[in-house]
C-alpha positions as a Python dict, from the first residue, in 0.01 Angstrom:
ca = {
    (1, 'M'): (0, 0, 0),
    (2, 'A'): (-22, -96, 365),
    (3, 'T'): (-7, 152, 650),
    (4, 'T'): (346, 221, 769),
    (5, 'Q'): (459, 190, 1129),
    (6, 'D'): (562, 557, 1126),
    (7, 'F'): (216, 668, 1012),
    (8, 'I'): (23, 469, 1273),
    (9, 'E'): (249, 609, 1545),
    (10, 'F'): (195, 961, 1406),
    (11, 'V'): (-184, 907, 1414),
    (12, 'C'): (-170, 803, 1780),
    (13, 'E'): (46, 1106, 1865),
    (14, 'Q'): (-223, 1337, 1722),
    (15, 'I'): (-482, 1221, 1977),
    (16, 'H'): (-456, 1460, 2268),
    (17, 'G'): (-637, 1432, 2597),
    (18, 'N'): (-651, 1206, 2895),
    (19, 'Y'): (-697, 889, 2691),
    (20, 'N'): (-540, 546, 2686),
    (21, 'I'): (-437, 507, 2320),
    (22, 'R'): (-327, 183, 2159),
    (23, 'Y'): (-337, 28, 1816),
    (24, 'K'): (-371, -325, 1692),
    (25, 'K'): (-272, -467, 1357),
    (26, 'M'): (-568, -630, 1187),
    (27, 'F'): (-557, -787, 841),
    (28, 'G'): (-245, -590, 753),
    (29, 'E'): (-395, -259, 861),
    (30, 'Y'): (-471, -100, 1200),
    (31, 'M'): (-748, -24, 1444),
    (32, 'V'): (-682, 258, 1691),
    (33, 'Y'): (-841, 210, 2032),
    (34, 'V'): (-920, 499, 2264),
    (35, 'N'): (-986, 381, 2620),
    (36, 'D'): (-1020, 27, 2477),
    (37, 'K'): (-1292, 139, 2233),
    (38, 'P'): (-1235, 91, 1857),
    (39, 'I'): (-1246, 446, 1720),
    (40, 'L'): (-1026, 488, 1412),
    (41, 'L'): (-953, 255, 1124),
    (42, 'V'): (-622, 323, 951),
    (43, 'C'): (-576, 170, 605),
    (44, 'D'): (-324, 265, 336),
    (45, 'N'): (-196, 557, 547),
    (46, 'T'): (-547, 703, 559),
    (47, 'V'): (-756, 754, 875),
    (48, 'F'): (-1118, 642, 846),
    (49, 'V'): (-1408, 710, 1081),
    (50, 'K'): (-1740, 530, 1069),
    (51, 'K'): (-2023, 747, 936),
    (52, 'L'): (-2240, 823, 1239),
    (53, 'N'): (-2511, 1084, 1294),
    (54, 'E'): (-2330, 1221, 1601),
    (55, 'I'): (-2033, 1341, 1393),
    (56, 'E'): (-2212, 1421, 1069),
    (57, 'N'): (-2203, 1800, 1124),
    (58, 'L'): (-1831, 1796, 1210),
    (59, 'L'): (-1741, 1596, 901),
    (60, 'K'): (-1997, 1721, 649),
    (61, 'N'): (-1718, 1860, 428),
    (62, 'A'): (-1482, 1566, 477),
    (63, 'D'): (-1383, 1334, 198),
    (64, 'V'): (-1529, 985, 210),
    (65, 'G'): (-1386, 652, 108),
    (66, 'V'): (-1394, 280, 156),
    (67, 'P'): (-1116, 148, 380),
    (68, 'Y'): (-1116, -202, 226),
    (69, 'N'): (-1315, -406, -24),
    (70, 'G'): (-1661, -484, 104),
    (71, 'A'): (-1663, -211, 371),
    (72, 'K'): (-1923, 62, 397),
    (73, 'E'): (-1829, 418, 312),
    (74, 'H'): (-1644, 601, 592),
    (75, 'Y'): (-1540, 959, 654),
    (76, 'I'): (-1173, 1031, 595),
    (77, 'L'): (-1038, 1218, 897),
    (78, 'D'): (-779, 1491, 847),
    (79, 'I'): (-551, 1370, 1126),
    (80, 'E'): (-345, 1691, 1112),
    (81, 'N'): (-647, 1910, 1200),
    (82, 'N'): (-596, 1899, 1578),
    (83, 'E'): (-924, 2070, 1671),
    (84, 'L'): (-1131, 1844, 1446),
    (85, 'V'): (-952, 1531, 1567),
    (86, 'S'): (-1009, 1633, 1928),
    (87, 'D'): (-1380, 1697, 1871),
    (88, 'V'): (-1434, 1372, 1680),
    (89, 'I'): (-1242, 1161, 1933),
    (90, 'E'): (-1432, 1317, 2225),
    (91, 'I'): (-1770, 1235, 2069),
    (92, 'L'): (-1677, 887, 1949),
    (93, 'E'): (-1515, 788, 2277),
    (94, 'R'): (-1833, 887, 2459),
    (95, 'I'): (-2077, 701, 2230),
    (96, 'T'): (-1876, 393, 2133),
    (97, 'P'): (-1939, 92, 2355),
    (98, 'L'): (-1659, -129, 2480),
    (99, 'P'): (-1626, -444, 2269),
    (100, 'K'): (-1779, -751, 2425),
    (101, 'K'): (-1528, -993, 2571),
    (102, 'K'): (-1496, -1314, 2379),
    (103, 'I'): (-1555, -1623, 2587),
    (104, 'K'): (-1274, -1872, 2546),
    (105, 'K'): (-1384, -2229, 2490),
}
């Protein structure tokens, strides 16, 4: 089951703060960008976060899953837990680098 338009919009609405939020459809699912940094992966109406040491303590009790075949295991983020979402987004936005620009040939 692919992520619905309503769900991806709901996910973006749950991100509070002074951020530029956008999403991009990728391979039938979505990447959520915070200040142009890829932060959340949304697949099958589930929000995934890459397993990183910086958020390990926050998500130690979170469920884990694989967003798509061949992917590494990710944390599943409870998008309705506003305090947790805020804390995770704040950390990830700070540590995630901007993607490198692709040079057009």
